[in-house]
N, C-alpha and C positions, 0 to 999 in steps of 0.2 A: 378822478374818487374814485375809488372799488366796487371797479359796479357788483364782480363774484364774490363778491362780502355782504356787498347792497340783498344779492335773488342764490345768488349758492348758500354759500359760507352761514350766512349768518338765520334764513330760513330752515337750513336742518338744527342750529343747537333749537331754537324757536320751536319748530312740530319736533324735536326727540326731547323737550318742554313741556310739553302738552301731554302727549305718551305719561312721562308722566306723575300729571296730573292727573288723568284716566286713573294709573295705575293707587296712587292716590286717595281719585275717589271711590275706586273696590273696596278701597281696607278701608273707610268710613261707613264710606255701608254696612262691609262685611259687621264691622264693630256693633253699630248700631241696630243690627239684623233687618238689615233693607235694600231689594234690589235694585245694586245699584241701576241696571240699567233703566229705572224710573229717571236719574237724573238727563236722563238727555235728552226728553220734551221739557226741560224748566229752561225758564227764559226769561230773560230780566222785565223785559212790557210786554202788552201781549199781541202791537207791532213787534215787537223786532223775531224775528229766529227762532225757533230750540235749542240746544246745545248743540245735538248731531246737525240739524245744519252747518252751525259757525262754523264747527270742526270741518267740516263738507271744504267749505268758502273755504277758507284756514289752506288746505292743501291742493286747491283748485288756484288761488290765487295762487300761492307755491308756484307750484309746478306753471301755470299759465304769463305769471310774468318775466321768470326763465327762461324757461318752452318759449318764447314769441319772443322774444329779442337773444336767442342764440337764432334763433332758426331753426330750431330743434320739432317735432311730429310730438302732439305733447297727447299721456297717456288715460281712454276714456275711463273712469268712473259712472258705474250707474246710481247715485248712490241710495241704497242700498240697503246700508248700514243699520240694523236695530239694535247691537250689544255691543259697549266698550271692546273687546276682546276688534269683533274687525272694526270698528276707530283703531284700535291699534295699528289693525294690518296696512287700512290705509294711509296711516302713516307714513308706514313703512317704507310702501311702495313708494311715497311719493318721494318720499328719505332717496329710496337710491334711483328712483330719476333724478331726482337736483346733484347727485352724486357724479352724474356719467355729461356734468356740465361742466363745462374747463374755461376755464377763462379766457382764454382763446376766443373761445366762442362769442366772446359778444367784440362786435365788430361798427363801426357807424348806428353810433344810435345813432343822432343823429339826422341820418339818413332815412333810416326805417319809418315805417308808417303802418301804427297799430290801431287795429279798427276791433271790435269786441260787435258782436247783431243788434245789440241792442240799444248802439250808435251813426243810428239813422244816418248810414253810408260819411259817419266822417271818422274824423279817423286822430290819433294822436298823431302827434313826432316821435320818437322813439325814446328823443333826452331827455324829455318834456314829462315822455308816459310813468321812467321810473320816480323820483319823485310828487308828483304831480299824482300820481292816483296808483301806482304799484305796489312800494312802501307802506303809503297810508293803509292802503283797505285788507292789505295781506293784515296788517296792524292789528287791525280797528276786530275783525275774523278771530283773530289769537288772543285776543284785549277781552274781546265780549265771551271766547270761553272760559279765560281765565273768573269774569266774574262769574258769568252764571254758578261754576262750580263751588267760588267764594260765598256767592248767599246761600246756599245751601247751607251753608255748616263746613265745606271741604277745609281739612288744616293749612290751608295754602298760605306762602308771605313771599314779598317782596323777592326774596333769592328763588324761589319756585319759577315766579315768572323773569329773573334774569338769567339763573342756571349759573353756573361757569366760566367765572369774566378772569382772566386771563392779567396776572401783577407782576410788577414785579422790582427787585429790591435795583 
């Protein structure tokens, strides 16, 4: 399993895709003459987080997953974004943090204990945290962000979600 690809390379790609979706949302809003930032409070259902929080959570998940397993100090973000431009800046800082993590930073996953405040004194084993929580949680927030934008009419398709895919002859 290429841990670096799962926790660094692919999240960077998906976060950059997410920034591109926000650009498309801005263009869509401009064409229809409404403030694109209105989309930030959109949600799929009343008990789910709005778009702004989904994007913040995707960023937090990406930096937290890689940073925890690489033993890095996580950058802090106060969750104060109120505009698409501010969210794109947050995405950029998360991408920059991920780019600082190297393949050799991931050592002894099985021996690591990953704990978070909501776990009430319990922990994950590092090699279980990765497939059982880290990857699915990141994709949950990215996919929900995509779905909220699509639900609101932003013209996104499957290739916008997938982004560039290496193909060979």
